[in-house]
CHARMM internal coordinates of N, CA and C (Angstrom, degrees):
IC EDIT
DIST 1 N 1 CA 1.4428
DIST 1 CA 1 C 1.5368
ANGL 1 N 1 CA 1 C 108.03
DIST 1 C 2 N 1.3172
ANGL 1 CA 1 C 2 N 116.42
DIHE 1 N 1 CA 1 C 2 N 130.38
DIST 2 N 2 CA 1.4610
ANGL 1 C 2 N 2 CA 118.31
DIHE 1 CA 1 C 2 N 2 CA -178.84
DIST 2 CA 2 C 1.5339
ANGL 2 N 2 CA 2 C 110.82
DIHE 1 C 2 N 2 CA 2 C -89.70
DIST 2 C 3 N 1.2986
ANGL 2 CA 2 C 3 N 115.65
DIHE 2 N 2 CA 2 C 3 N 172.74
DIST 3 N 3 CA 1.4610
ANGL 2 C 3 N 3 CA 121.24
DIHE 2 CA 2 C 3 N 3 CA -173.03
DIST 3 CA 3 C 1.5246
ANGL 3 N 3 CA 3 C 111.87
DIHE 2 C 3 N 3 CA 3 C -66.73
DIST 3 C 4 N 1.3371
ANGL 3 CA 3 C 4 N 117.73
DIHE 3 N 3 CA 3 C 4 N -36.33
DIST 4 N 4 CA 1.4660
ANGL 3 C 4 N 4 CA 120.19
DIHE 3 CA 3 C 4 N 4 CA 179.95
DIST 4 CA 4 C 1.5212
ANGL 4 N 4 CA 4 C 111.35
DIHE 3 C 4 N 4 CA 4 C -63.23
DIST 4 C 5 N 1.3213
ANGL 4 CA 4 C 5 N 116.56
DIHE 4 N 4 CA 4 C 5 N -42.35
DIST 5 N 5 CA 1.4617
ANGL 4 C 5 N 5 CA 120.72
DIHE 4 CA 4 C 5 N 5 CA 179.32
DIST 5 CA 5 C 1.5195
ANGL 5 N 5 CA 5 C 110.93
DIHE 4 C 5 N 5 CA 5 C -65.06
DIST 5 C 6 N 1.3190
ANGL 5 CA 5 C 6 N 117.02
DIHE 5 N 5 CA 5 C 6 N -42.24
DIST 6 N 6 CA 1.4662
ANGL 5 C 6 N 6 CA 120.56
DIHE 5 CA 5 C 6 N 6 CA 179.01
DIST 6 CA 6 C 1.5203
ANGL 6 N 6 CA 6 C 111.28
DIHE 5 C 6 N 6 CA 6 C -63.28
DIST 6 C 7 N 1.3216
ANGL 6 CA 6 C 7 N 116.38
DIHE 6 N 6 CA 6 C 7 N -40.74
DIST 7 N 7 CA 1.4662
ANGL 6 C 7 N 7 CA 119.63
DIHE 6 CA 6 C 7 N 7 CA 179.39
DIST 7 CA 7 C 1.5183
ANGL 7 N 7 CA 7 C 110.21
DIHE 6 C 7 N 7 CA 7 C -64.71
DIST 7 C 8 N 1.3205
ANGL 7 CA 7 C 8 N 117.09
DIHE 7 N 7 CA 7 C 8 N -45.14
DIST 8 N 8 CA 1.4663
ANGL 7 C 8 N 8 CA 120.34
DIHE 7 CA 7 C 8 N 8 CA -179.88
DIST 8 CA 8 C 1.5261
ANGL 8 N 8 CA 8 C 111.79
DIHE 7 C 8 N 8 CA 8 C -62.90
DIST 8 C 9 N 1.3164
ANGL 8 CA 8 C 9 N 117.53
DIHE 8 N 8 CA 8 C 9 N -39.55
DIST 9 N 9 CA 1.4658
ANGL 8 C 9 N 9 CA 120.12
DIHE 8 CA 8 C 9 N 9 CA 178.01
DIST 9 CA 9 C 1.5240
ANGL 9 N 9 CA 9 C 111.07
DIHE 8 C 9 N 9 CA 9 C -65.45
DIST 9 C 10 N 1.3200
ANGL 9 CA 9 C 10 N 116.72
DIHE 9 N 9 CA 9 C 10 N -41.76
DIST 10 N 10 CA 1.4578
ANGL 9 C 10 N 10 CA 120.52
DIHE 9 CA 9 C 10 N 10 CA -179.59
DIST 10 CA 10 C 1.5252
ANGL 10 N 10 CA 10 C 110.87
DIHE 9 C 10 N 10 CA 10 C -66.57
DIST 10 C 11 N 1.3274
ANGL 10 CA 10 C 11 N 116.69
DIHE 10 N 10 CA 10 C 11 N -41.58
DIST 11 N 11 CA 1.4657
ANGL 10 C 11 N 11 CA 120.35
DIHE 10 CA 10 C 11 N 11 CA 178.90
DIST 11 CA 11 C 1.5269
ANGL 11 N 11 CA 11 C 110.09
DIHE 10 C 11 N 11 CA 11 C -65.68
DIST 11 C 12 N 1.3086
ANGL 11 CA 11 C 12 N 116.76
DIHE 11 N 11 CA 11 C 12 N -34.74
DIST 12 N 12 CA 1.4622
ANGL 11 C 12 N 12 CA 120.43
DIHE 11 CA 11 C 12 N 12 CA -179.62
DIST 12 CA 12 C 1.5207
ANGL 12 N 12 CA 12 C 113.53
DIHE 11 C 12 N 12 CA 12 C -62.96
DIST 12 C 13 N 1.3309
ANGL 12 CA 12 C 13 N 118.11
DIHE 12 N 12 CA 12 C 13 N -30.66
DIST 13 N 13 CA 1.4659
ANGL 12 C 13 N 13 CA 119.77
DIHE 12 CA 12 C 13 N 13 CA -178.08
DIST 13 CA 13 C 1.5314
ANGL 13 N 13 CA 13 C 112.92
DIHE 12 C 13 N 13 CA 13 C -97.05
DIST 13 C 14 N 1.3397
ANGL 13 CA 13 C 14 N 117.58
DIHE 13 N 13 CA 13 C 14 N -1.55
DIST 14 N 14 CA 1.4671
ANGL 13 C 14 N 14 CA 120.93
DIHE 13 CA 13 C 14 N 14 CA -179.66
DIST 14 CA 14 C 1.5242
ANGL 14 N 14 CA 14 C 111.10
DIHE 13 C 14 N 14 CA 14 C -77.13
DIST 14 C 15 N 1.3209
ANGL 14 CA 14 C 15 N 116.42
DIHE 14 N 14 CA 14 C 15 N 148.88
DIST 15 N 15 CA 1.4676
ANGL 14 C 15 N 15 CA 119.11
DIHE 14 CA 14 C 15 N 15 CA 171.62
DIST 15 CA 15 C 1.5351
ANGL 15 N 15 CA 15 C 109.94
DIHE 14 C 15 N 15 CA 15 C -71.41
DIST 15 C 16 N 1.3187
ANGL 15 CA 15 C 16 N 117.04
DIHE 15 N 15 CA 15 C 16 N 161.46
DIST 16 N 16 CA 1.4636
ANGL 15 C 16 N 16 CA 121.95
DIHE 15 CA 15 C 16 N 16 CA -175.48
DIST 16 CA 16 C 1.5285
ANGL 16 N 16 CA 16 C 112.63
DIHE 15 C 16 N 16 CA 16 C -59.28
DIST 16 C 17 N 1.3205
ANGL 16 CA 16 C 17 N 117.82
DIHE 16 N 16 CA 16 C 17 N -35.80
DIST 17 N 17 CA 1.4665
ANGL 16 C 17 N 17 CA 119.99
DIHE 16 CA 16 C 17 N 17 CA -178.84
DIST 17 CA 17 C 1.5378
ANGL 17 N 17 CA 17 C 110.97
DIHE 16 C 17 N 17 CA 17 C -64.65
DIST 17 C 18 N 1.3201
ANGL 17 CA 17 C 18 N 116.72
DIHE 17 N 17 CA 17 C 18 N -39.92
DIST 18 N 18 CA 1.4672
ANGL 17 C 18 N 18 CA 119.94
DIHE 17 CA 17 C 18 N 18 CA 177.41
DIST 18 CA 18 C 1.5287
ANGL 18 N 18 CA 18 C 111.76
DIHE 17 C 18 N 18 CA 18 C -70.33
DIST 18 C 19 N 1.3204
ANGL 18 CA 18 C 19 N 116.59
DIHE 18 N 18 CA 18 C 19 N -34.51
DIST 19 N 19 CA 1.4638
ANGL 18 C 19 N 19 CA 119.70
DIHE 18 CA 18 C 19 N 19 CA 177.09
DIST 19 CA 19 C 1.5309
ANGL 19 N 19 CA 19 C 110.43
DIHE 18 C 19 N 19 CA 19 C -62.81
DIST 19 C 20 N 1.3384
ANGL 19 CA 19 C 20 N 115.68
DIHE 19 N 19 CA 19 C 20 N -39.63
DIST 20 N 20 CA 1.4649
ANGL 19 C 20 N 20 CA 119.83
DIHE 19 CA 19 C 20 N 20 CA 178.52
DIST 20 CA 20 C 1.5322
ANGL 20 N 20 CA 20 C 110.46
DIHE 19 C 20 N 20 CA 20 C -63.99
DIST 20 C 21 N 1.3376
ANGL 20 CA 20 C 21 N 116.26
DIHE 20 N 20 CA 20 C 21 N -43.96
DIST 21 N 21 CA 1.4636
ANGL 20 C 21 N 21 CA 120.67
DIHE 20 CA 20 C 21 N 21 CA 177.90
DIST 21 CA 21 C 1.5287
ANGL 21 N 21 CA 21 C 111.18
DIHE 20 C 21 N 21 CA 21 C -63.09
DIST 21 C 22 N 1.3196
ANGL 21 CA 21 C 22 N 116.38
DIHE 21 N 21 CA 21 C 22 N -39.81
DIST 22 N 22 CA 1.4604
ANGL 21 C 22 N 22 CA 120.92
DIHE 21 CA 21 C 22 N 22 CA 178.53
DIST 22 CA 22 C 1.5225
ANGL 22 N 22 CA 22 C 111.06
DIHE 21 C 22 N 22 CA 22 C -63.83
DIST 22 C 23 N 1.3241
ANGL 22 CA 22 C 23 N 116.70
DIHE 22 N 22 CA 22 C 23 N -39.42
DIST 23 N 23 CA 1.4577
ANGL 22 C 23 N 23 CA 120.96
DIHE 22 CA 22 C 23 N 23 CA 178.13
DIST 23 CA 23 C 1.5277
ANGL 23 N 23 CA 23 C 110.91
DIHE 22 C 23 N 23 CA 23 C -64.41
DIST 23 C 24 N 1.3236
ANGL 23 CA 23 C 24 N 116.99
DIHE 23 N 23 CA 23 C 24 N -43.38
DIST 24 N 24 CA 1.4685
ANGL 23 C 24 N 24 CA 120.75
DIHE 23 CA 23 C 24 N 24 CA 178.18
DIST 24 CA 24 C 1.5358
ANGL 24 N 24 CA 24 C 110.28
DIHE 23 C 24 N 24 CA 24 C -61.83
DIST 24 C 25 N 1.3146
ANGL 24 CA 24 C 25 N 116.36
DIHE 24 N 24 CA 24 C 25 N -43.40
DIST 25 N 25 CA 1.4645
ANGL 24 C 25 N 25 CA 120.47
DIHE 24 CA 24 C 25 N 25 CA -178.96
DIST 25 CA 25 C 1.5308
ANGL 25 N 25 CA 25 C 111.07
DIHE 24 C 25 N 25 CA 25 C -66.82
DIST 25 C 26 N 1.3242
ANGL 25 CA 25 C 26 N 116.90
DIHE 25 N 25 CA 25 C 26 N -40.13
DIST 26 N 26 CA 1.4652
ANGL 25 C 26 N 26 CA 120.44
DIHE 25 CA 25 C 26 N 26 CA 178.59
DIST 26 CA 26 C 1.5286
ANGL 26 N 26 CA 26 C 110.39
DIHE 25 C 26 N 26 CA 26 C -63.86
DIST 26 C 27 N 1.3271
ANGL 26 CA 26 C 27 N 117.40
DIHE 26 N 26 CA 26 C 27 N -40.39
DIST 27 N 27 CA 1.4705
ANGL 26 C 27 N 27 CA 120.67
DIHE 26 CA 26 C 27 N 27 CA 176.86
DIST 27 CA 27 C 1.5276
ANGL 27 N 27 CA 27 C 110.75
DIHE 26 C 27 N 27 CA 27 C -63.74
DIST 27 C 28 N 1.3223
ANGL 27 CA 27 C 28 N 116.43
DIHE 27 N 27 CA 27 C 28 N -41.52
DIST 28 N 28 CA 1.4623
ANGL 27 C 28 N 28 CA 121.42
DIHE 27 CA 27 C 28 N 28 CA 178.33
DIST 28 CA 28 C 1.5304
ANGL 28 N 28 CA 28 C 110.71
DIHE 27 C 28 N 28 CA 28 C -61.00
DIST 28 C 29 N 1.3150
ANGL 28 CA 28 C 29 N 116.79
DIHE 28 N 28 CA 28 C 29 N -45.51
DIST 29 N 29 CA 1.4644
ANGL 28 C 29 N 29 CA 120.58
DIHE 28 CA 28 C 29 N 29 CA 179.53
DIST 29 CA 29 C 1.5244
ANGL 29 N 29 CA 29 C 111.72
DIHE 28 C 29 N 29 CA 29 C -63.06
DIST 29 C 30 N 1.3170
ANGL 29 CA 29 C 30 N 116.96
DIHE 29 N 29 CA 29 C 30 N -41.37
DIST 30 N 30 CA 1.4577
ANGL 29 C 30 N 30 CA 120.34
DIHE 29 CA 29 C 30 N 30 CA -178.99
DIST 30 CA 30 C 1.5259
ANGL 30 N 30 CA 30 C 111.29
DIHE 29 C 30 N 30 CA 30 C -67.20
DIST 30 C 31 N 1.3291
ANGL 30 CA 30 C 31 N 117.88
DIHE 30 N 30 CA 30 C 31 N -37.50
DIST 31 N 31 CA 1.4637
ANGL 30 C 31 N 31 CA 120.53
DIHE 30 CA 30 C 31 N 31 CA 177.82
DIST 31 CA 31 C 1.5256
ANGL 31 N 31 CA 31 C 110.21
DIHE 30 C 31 N 31 CA 31 C -64.68
DIST 31 C 32 N 1.3120
ANGL 31 CA 31 C 32 N 117.32
DIHE 31 N 31 CA 31 C 32 N -44.62
DIST 32 N 32 CA 1.4634
ANGL 31 C 32 N 32 CA 120.51
DIHE 31 CA 31 C 32 N 32 CA -179.73
DIST 32 CA 32 C 1.5178
ANGL 32 N 32 CA 32 C 111.67
DIHE 31 C 32 N 32 CA 32 C -68.46
DIST 32 C 33 N 1.3146
ANGL 32 CA 32 C 33 N 117.55
DIHE 32 N 32 CA 32 C 33 N -37.55
DIST 33 N 33 CA 1.4606
ANGL 32 C 33 N 33 CA 120.72
DIHE 32 CA 32 C 33 N 33 CA -179.87
DIST 33 CA 33 C 1.5242
ANGL 33 N 33 CA 33 C 110.64
DIHE 32 C 33 N 33 CA 33 C -66.88
DIST 33 C 34 N 1.3285
ANGL 33 CA 33 C 34 N 116.83
DIHE 33 N 33 CA 33 C 34 N -39.97
DIST 34 N 34 CA 1.4616
ANGL 33 C 34 N 34 CA 119.74
DIHE 33 CA 33 C 34 N 34 CA -178.06
DIST 34 CA 34 C 1.5211
ANGL 34 N 34 CA 34 C 111.47
DIHE 33 C 34 N 34 CA 34 C -69.25
DIST 34 C 35 N 1.3276
ANGL 34 CA 34 C 35 N 118.34
DIHE 34 N 34 CA 34 C 35 N -25.77
DIST 35 N 35 CA 1.4634
ANGL 34 C 35 N 35 CA 121.39
DIHE 34 CA 34 C 35 N 35 CA 179.03
DIST 35 CA 35 C 1.5185
ANGL 35 N 35 CA 35 C 111.45
DIHE 34 C 35 N 35 CA 35 C -77.54
DIST 35 C 36 N 1.3056
ANGL 35 CA 35 C 36 N 118.61
DIHE 35 N 35 CA 35 C 36 N -21.91
DIST 36 N 36 CA 1.4581
ANGL 35 C 36 N 36 CA 121.90
DIHE 35 CA 35 C 36 N 36 CA -173.91
DIST 36 CA 36 C 1.5213
ANGL 36 N 36 CA 36 C 113.27
DIHE 35 C 36 N 36 CA 36 C -106.96
DIST 36 C 37 N 1.3141
ANGL 36 CA 36 C 37 N 117.63
DIHE 36 N 36 CA 36 C 37 N 23.18
DIST 37 N 37 CA 1.4545
ANGL 36 C 37 N 37 CA 118.46
DIHE 36 CA 36 C 37 N 37 CA 178.82
DIST 37 CA 37 C 1.5203
ANGL 37 N 37 CA 37 C 108.97
DIHE 36 C 37 N 37 CA 37 C -71.41
DIST 37 C 38 N 1.3180
ANGL 37 CA 37 C 38 N 118.11
DIHE 37 N 37 CA 37 C 38 N 138.43
DIST 38 N 38 CA 1.4628
ANGL 37 C 38 N 38 CA 121.07
DIHE 37 CA 37 C 38 N 38 CA -175.29
DIST 38 CA 38 C 1.5231
ANGL 38 N 38 CA 38 C 113.74
DIHE 37 C 38 N 38 CA 38 C -65.23
DIST 38 C 39 N 1.3316
ANGL 38 CA 38 C 39 N 118.73
DIHE 38 N 38 CA 38 C 39 N -25.06
DIST 39 N 39 CA 1.4566
ANGL 38 C 39 N 39 CA 119.75
DIHE 38 CA 38 C 39 N 39 CA -177.28
DIST 39 CA 39 C 1.5226
ANGL 39 N 39 CA 39 C 111.76
DIHE 38 C 39 N 39 CA 39 C -70.71
DIST 39 C 40 N 1.3285
ANGL 39 CA 39 C 40 N 118.22
DIHE 39 N 39 CA 39 C 40 N -25.28
DIST 40 N 40 CA 1.4558
ANGL 39 C 40 N 40 CA 121.30
DIHE 39 CA 39 C 40 N 40 CA -178.71
DIST 40 CA 40 C 1.5221
ANGL 40 N 40 CA 40 C 112.21
DIHE 39 C 40 N 40 CA 40 C -84.30
DIST 40 C 41 N 1.3066
ANGL 40 CA 40 C 41 N 117.96
DIHE 40 N 40 CA 40 C 41 N -21.93
DIST 41 N 41 CA 1.4481
ANGL 40 C 41 N 41 CA 120.91
DIHE 40 CA 40 C 41 N 41 CA -177.64
DIST 41 CA 41 C 1.5257
ANGL 41 N 41 CA 41 C 109.42
DIHE 40 C 41 N 41 CA 41 C -80.96
DIST 41 C 42 N 1.3426
ANGL 41 CA 41 C 42 N 116.87
DIHE 41 N 41 CA 41 C 42 N 138.43
DIST 42 N 42 CA 1.4685
ANGL 41 C 42 N 42 CA 118.56
DIHE 41 CA 41 C 42 N 42 CA 178.69
DIST 42 CA 42 C 1.5239
ANGL 42 N 42 CA 42 C 110.47
DIHE 41 C 42 N 42 CA 42 C -68.32
DIST 42 C 43 N 1.3149
ANGL 42 CA 42 C 43 N 117.11
DIHE 42 N 42 CA 42 C 43 N 148.55
DIST 43 N 43 CA 1.4720
ANGL 42 C 43 N 43 CA 119.19
DIHE 42 CA 42 C 43 N 43 CA 180.00
DIST 43 CA 43 C 1.5249
ANGL 43 N 43 CA 43 C 110.34
DIHE 42 C 43 N 43 CA 43 C -66.13
DIST 43 C 44 N 1.3040
ANGL 43 CA 43 C 44 N 115.52
DIHE 43 N 43 CA 43 C 44 N 144.47
DIST 44 N 44 CA 1.4581
ANGL 43 C 44 N 44 CA 121.57
DIHE 43 CA 43 C 44 N 44 CA -179.58
DIST 44 CA 44 C 1.5267
ANGL 44 N 44 CA 44 C 108.45
DIHE 43 C 44 N 44 CA 44 C -82.28
DIST 44 C 45 N 1.3259
ANGL 44 CA 44 C 45 N 115.45
DIHE 44 N 44 CA 44 C 45 N 124.49
DIST 45 N 45 CA 1.4584
ANGL 44 C 45 N 45 CA 119.62
DIHE 44 CA 44 C 45 N 45 CA 179.03
DIST 45 CA 45 C 1.5202
ANGL 45 N 45 CA 45 C 108.92
DIHE 44 C 45 N 45 CA 45 C -85.39
DIST 45 C 46 N 1.3168
ANGL 45 CA 45 C 46 N 116.31
DIHE 45 N 45 CA 45 C 46 N 131.95
DIST 46 N 46 CA 1.4591
ANGL 45 C 46 N 46 CA 120.65
DIHE 45 CA 45 C 46 N 46 CA 178.22
DIST 46 CA 46 C 1.5219
ANGL 46 N 46 CA 46 C 108.88
DIHE 45 C 46 N 46 CA 46 C -81.49
DIST 46 C 47 N 1.3195
ANGL 46 CA 46 C 47 N 114.96
DIHE 46 N 46 CA 46 C 47 N 137.49
DIST 47 N 47 CA 1.4525
ANGL 46 C 47 N 47 CA 119.85
DIHE 46 CA 46 C 47 N 47 CA 178.96
DIST 47 CA 47 C 1.5229
ANGL 47 N 47 CA 47 C 109.77
DIHE 46 C 47 N 47 CA 47 C -85.84
DIST 47 C 48 N 1.3068
ANGL 47 CA 47 C 48 N 115.48
DIHE 47 N 47 CA 47 C 48 N 138.59
DIST 48 N 48 CA 1.4606
ANGL 47 C 48 N 48 CA 120.10
DIHE 47 CA 47 C 48 N 48 CA 177.69
DIST 48 CA 48 C 1.5166
ANGL 48 N 48 CA 48 C 108.62
DIHE 47 C 48 N 48 CA 48 C -89.68
DIST 48 C 49 N 1.2967
ANGL 48 CA 48 C 49 N 115.91
DIHE 48 N 48 CA 48 C 49 N 138.02
DIST 49 N 49 CA 1.4604
ANGL 48 C 49 N 49 CA 119.41
DIHE 48 CA 48 C 49 N 49 CA 178.38
DIST 49 CA 49 C 1.5212
ANGL 49 N 49 CA 49 C 109.79
DIHE 48 C 49 N 49 CA 49 C -88.31
DIST 49 C 50 N 1.3217
ANGL 49 CA 49 C 50 N 115.26
DIHE 49 N 49 CA 49 C 50 N 145.06
DIST 50 N 50 CA 1.4495
ANGL 49 C 50 N 50 CA 120.95
DIHE 49 CA 49 C 50 N 50 CA 174.68
DIST 50 CA 50 C 1.5116
ANGL 50 N 50 CA 50 C 115.72
DIHE 49 C 50 N 50 CA 50 C 82.78
DIST 50 C 51 N 1.3340
ANGL 50 CA 50 C 51 N 119.31
DIHE 50 N 50 CA 50 C 51 N 13.46
DIST 51 N 51 CA 1.4612
ANGL 50 C 51 N 51 CA 118.96
DIHE 50 CA 50 C 51 N 51 CA -177.47
DIST 51 CA 51 C 1.5265
ANGL 51 N 51 CA 51 C 112.26
DIHE 50 C 51 N 51 CA 51 C -74.45
DIST 51 C 52 N 1.3259
ANGL 51 CA 51 C 52 N 118.23
DIHE 51 N 51 CA 51 C 52 N -19.20
DIST 52 N 52 CA 1.4614
ANGL 51 C 52 N 52 CA 121.58
DIHE 51 CA 51 C 52 N 52 CA 177.89
DIST 52 CA 52 C 1.5198
ANGL 52 N 52 CA 52 C 112.59
DIHE 51 C 52 N 52 CA 52 C -103.31
DIST 52 C 53 N 1.3070
ANGL 52 CA 52 C 53 N 117.16
DIHE 52 N 52 CA 52 C 53 N 12.66
DIST 53 N 53 CA 1.4576
ANGL 52 C 53 N 53 CA 120.75
DIHE 52 CA 52 C 53 N 53 CA -177.67
DIST 53 CA 53 C 1.5255
ANGL 53 N 53 CA 53 C 110.02
DIHE 52 C 53 N 53 CA 53 C -62.29
DIST 53 C 54 N 1.3327
ANGL 53 CA 53 C 54 N 115.53
DIHE 53 N 53 CA 53 C 54 N 128.88
DIST 54 N 54 CA 1.4513
ANGL 53 C 54 N 54 CA 120.93
DIHE 53 CA 53 C 54 N 54 CA 179.32
DIST 54 CA 54 C 1.5161
ANGL 54 N 54 CA 54 C 114.01
DIHE 53 C 54 N 54 CA 54 C 85.40
DIST 54 C 55 N 1.3202
ANGL 54 CA 54 C 55 N 118.19
DIHE 54 N 54 CA 54 C 55 N -4.81
DIST 55 N 55 CA 1.4536
ANGL 54 C 55 N 55 CA 121.29
DIHE 54 CA 54 C 55 N 55 CA -179.25
DIST 55 CA 55 C 1.5210
ANGL 55 N 55 CA 55 C 111.43
DIHE 54 C 55 N 55 CA 55 C -73.54
DIST 55 C 56 N 1.3046
ANGL 55 CA 55 C 56 N 116.60
DIHE 55 N 55 CA 55 C 56 N -44.09
DIST 56 N 56 CA 1.4524
ANGL 55 C 56 N 56 CA 121.46
DIHE 55 CA 55 C 56 N 56 CA -177.84
DIST 56 CA 56 C 1.5268
ANGL 56 N 56 CA 56 C 109.14
DIHE 55 C 56 N 56 CA 56 C -108.08
DIST 56 C 57 N 1.3089
ANGL 56 CA 56 C 57 N 116.45
DIHE 56 N 56 CA 56 C 57 N 109.74
DIST 57 N 57 CA 1.4551
ANGL 56 C 57 N 57 CA 121.62
DIHE 56 CA 56 C 57 N 57 CA 179.07
DIST 57 CA 57 C 1.5181
ANGL 57 N 57 CA 57 C 106.96
DIHE 56 C 57 N 57 CA 57 C -117.71
DIST 57 C 58 N 1.3133
ANGL 57 CA 57 C 58 N 116.47
DIHE 57 N 57 CA 57 C 58 N 120.01
DIST 58 N 58 CA 1.4536
ANGL 57 C 58 N 58 CA 120.91
DIHE 57 CA 57 C 58 N 58 CA 179.74
DIST 58 CA 58 C 1.5184
ANGL 58 N 58 CA 58 C 109.94
DIHE 57 C 58 N 58 CA 58 C -83.84
DIST 58 C 59 N 1.3202
ANGL 58 CA 58 C 59 N 117.02
DIHE 58 N 58 CA 58 C 59 N 139.28
DIST 59 N 59 CA 1.4659
ANGL 58 C 59 N 59 CA 118.62
DIHE 58 CA 58 C 59 N 59 CA 176.49
DIST 59 CA 59 C 1.5278
ANGL 59 N 59 CA 59 C 109.69
DIHE 58 C 59 N 59 CA 59 C -77.10
DIST 59 C 60 N 1.3102
ANGL 59 CA 59 C 60 N 116.91
DIHE 59 N 59 CA 59 C 60 N 106.81
DIST 60 N 60 CA 1.4584
ANGL 59 C 60 N 60 CA 121.85
DIHE 59 CA 59 C 60 N 60 CA -179.76
DIST 60 CA 60 C 1.5213
ANGL 60 N 60 CA 60 C 109.04
DIHE 59 C 60 N 60 CA 60 C -101.54
DIST 60 C 61 N 1.3080
ANGL 60 CA 60 C 61 N 114.68
DIHE 60 N 60 CA 60 C 61 N 140.23
DIST 61 N 61 CA 1.4634
ANGL 60 C 61 N 61 CA 118.64
DIHE 60 CA 60 C 61 N 61 CA 178.98
DIST 61 CA 61 C 1.5276
ANGL 61 N 61 CA 61 C 109.95
DIHE 60 C 61 N 61 CA 61 C -73.69
DIST 61 C 62 N 1.3277
ANGL 61 CA 61 C 62 N 115.49
DIHE 61 N 61 CA 61 C 62 N 163.38
DIST 62 N 62 CA 1.4658
ANGL 61 C 62 N 62 CA 120.52
DIHE 61 CA 61 C 62 N 62 CA -178.60
DIST 62 CA 62 C 1.5214
ANGL 62 N 62 CA 62 C 112.10
DIHE 61 C 62 N 62 CA 62 C -66.29
DIST 62 C 63 N 1.3271
ANGL 62 CA 62 C 63 N 117.44
DIHE 62 N 62 CA 62 C 63 N -29.01
DIST 63 N 63 CA 1.4706
ANGL 62 C 63 N 63 CA 120.92
DIHE 62 CA 62 C 63 N 63 CA -178.61
DIST 63 CA 63 C 1.5338
ANGL 63 N 63 CA 63 C 111.92
DIHE 62 C 63 N 63 CA 63 C -99.66
DIST 63 C 64 N 1.3071
ANGL 63 CA 63 C 64 N 116.56
DIHE 63 N 63 CA 63 C 64 N 32.24
DIST 64 N 64 CA 1.4661
ANGL 63 C 64 N 64 CA 121.12
DIHE 63 CA 63 C 64 N 64 CA -177.19
DIST 64 CA 64 C 1.5279
ANGL 64 N 64 CA 64 C 112.07
DIHE 63 C 64 N 64 CA 64 C -60.28
DIST 64 C 65 N 1.3131
ANGL 64 CA 64 C 65 N 117.42
DIHE 64 N 64 CA 64 C 65 N -39.22
DIST 65 N 65 CA 1.4643
ANGL 64 C 65 N 65 CA 121.37
DIHE 64 CA 64 C 65 N 65 CA -177.24
DIST 65 CA 65 C 1.5265
ANGL 65 N 65 CA 65 C 113.44
DIHE 64 C 65 N 65 CA 65 C -84.30
DIST 65 C 66 N 1.2988
ANGL 65 CA 65 C 66 N 117.69
DIHE 65 N 65 CA 65 C 66 N -5.65
DIST 66 N 66 CA 1.4631
ANGL 65 C 66 N 66 CA 121.08
DIHE 65 CA 65 C 66 N 66 CA 179.66
DIST 66 CA 66 C 1.5288
ANGL 66 N 66 CA 66 C 110.09
DIHE 65 C 66 N 66 CA 66 C -75.92
DIST 66 C 67 N 1.3440
ANGL 66 CA 66 C 67 N 117.69
DIHE 66 N 66 CA 66 C 67 N 151.38
DIST 67 N 67 CA 1.4679
ANGL 66 C 67 N 67 CA 120.45
DIHE 66 CA 66 C 67 N 67 CA 178.35
DIST 67 CA 67 C 1.5303
ANGL 67 N 67 CA 67 C 110.86
DIHE 66 C 67 N 67 CA 67 C -63.42
DIST 67 C 68 N 1.3087
ANGL 67 CA 67 C 68 N 116.09
DIHE 67 N 67 CA 67 C 68 N 148.02
DIST 68 N 68 CA 1.4583
ANGL 67 C 68 N 68 CA 121.62
DIHE 67 CA 67 C 68 N 68 CA 179.26
DIST 68 CA 68 C 1.5212
ANGL 68 N 68 CA 68 C 110.64
DIHE 67 C 68 N 68 CA 68 C -75.80
DIST 68 C 69 N 1.3212
ANGL 68 CA 68 C 69 N 115.86
DIHE 68 N 68 CA 68 C 69 N 152.84
DIST 69 N 69 CA 1.4643
ANGL 68 C 69 N 69 CA 121.21
DIHE 68 CA 68 C 69 N 69 CA 178.48
DIST 69 CA 69 C 1.5302
ANGL 69 N 69 CA 69 C 110.46
DIHE 68 C 69 N 69 CA 69 C -62.59
DIST 69 C 70 N 1.3100
ANGL 69 CA 69 C 70 N 117.68
DIHE 69 N 69 CA 69 C 70 N -34.65
DIST 70 N 70 CA 1.4656
ANGL 69 C 70 N 70 CA 121.86
DIHE 69 CA 69 C 70 N 70 CA -177.59
DIST 70 CA 70 C 1.5257
ANGL 70 N 70 CA 70 C 112.14
DIHE 69 C 70 N 70 CA 70 C -63.76
DIST 70 C 71 N 1.3074
ANGL 70 CA 70 C 71 N 117.84
DIHE 70 N 70 CA 70 C 71 N -28.14
DIST 71 N 71 CA 1.4615
ANGL 70 C 71 N 71 CA 121.16
DIHE 70 CA 70 C 71 N 71 CA -176.46
DIST 71 CA 71 C 1.5310
ANGL 71 N 71 CA 71 C 113.18
DIHE 70 C 71 N 71 CA 71 C -100.86
DIST 71 C 72 N 1.3231
ANGL 71 CA 71 C 72 N 117.36
DIHE 71 N 71 CA 71 C 72 N 9.18
DIST 72 N 72 CA 1.4578
ANGL 71 C 72 N 72 CA 120.41
DIHE 71 CA 71 C 72 N 72 CA -176.81
DIST 72 CA 72 C 1.5194
ANGL 72 N 72 CA 72 C 111.90
DIHE 71 C 72 N 72 CA 72 C -60.11
DIST 72 C 73 N 1.3270
ANGL 72 CA 72 C 73 N 117.79
DIHE 72 N 72 CA 72 C 73 N -41.59
DIST 73 N 73 CA 1.4700
ANGL 72 C 73 N 73 CA 120.22
DIHE 72 CA 72 C 73 N 73 CA -178.21
DIST 73 CA 73 C 1.5234
ANGL 73 N 73 CA 73 C 111.62
DIHE 72 C 73 N 73 CA 73 C -67.67
DIST 73 C 74 N 1.3124
ANGL 73 CA 73 C 74 N 118.34
DIHE 73 N 73 CA 73 C 74 N -28.36
DIST 74 N 74 CA 1.4658
ANGL 73 C 74 N 74 CA 120.92
DIHE 73 CA 73 C 74 N 74 CA 178.10
DIST 74 CA 74 C 1.5244
ANGL 74 N 74 CA 74 C 111.79
DIHE 73 C 74 N 74 CA 74 C -78.67
DIST 74 C 75 N 1.3090
ANGL 74 CA 74 C 75 N 115.99
DIHE 74 N 74 CA 74 C 75 N -25.87
DIST 75 N 75 CA 1.4590
ANGL 74 C 75 N 75 CA 120.56
DIHE 74 CA 74 C 75 N 75 CA -177.58
DIST 75 CA 75 C 1.5274
ANGL 75 N 75 CA 75 C 111.90
DIHE 74 C 75 N 75 CA 75 C -79.53
DIST 75 C 76 N 1.3217
ANGL 75 CA 75 C 76 N 117.85
DIHE 75 N 75 CA 75 C 76 N -18.27
DIST 76 N 76 CA 1.4684
ANGL 75 C 76 N 76 CA 120.90
DIHE 75 CA 75 C 76 N 76 CA -177.02
DIST 76 CA 76 C 1.4947
ANGL 76 N 76 CA 76 C 111.98
DIHE 75 C 76 N 76 CA 76 C -83.28
END
COOR INIT
IC SEED 1 N 1 CA 1 C
IC BUILD
């Protein structure tokens, strides 16, 4: 038995109030499905890494790697 036949049999034995709810839910699903089709969504552009390399160069002092004066007592 395929899914269409099972759905039709189940709908056939439902009371009218449930059929109405099923119709509302089916409409809701179709609206959401139609909004999420992949053909309507713009393609995702991949970002390239390293395109700004060398653009921002900070001026570092010559003694950048030397210990700070504030921490001299802790270093001893």
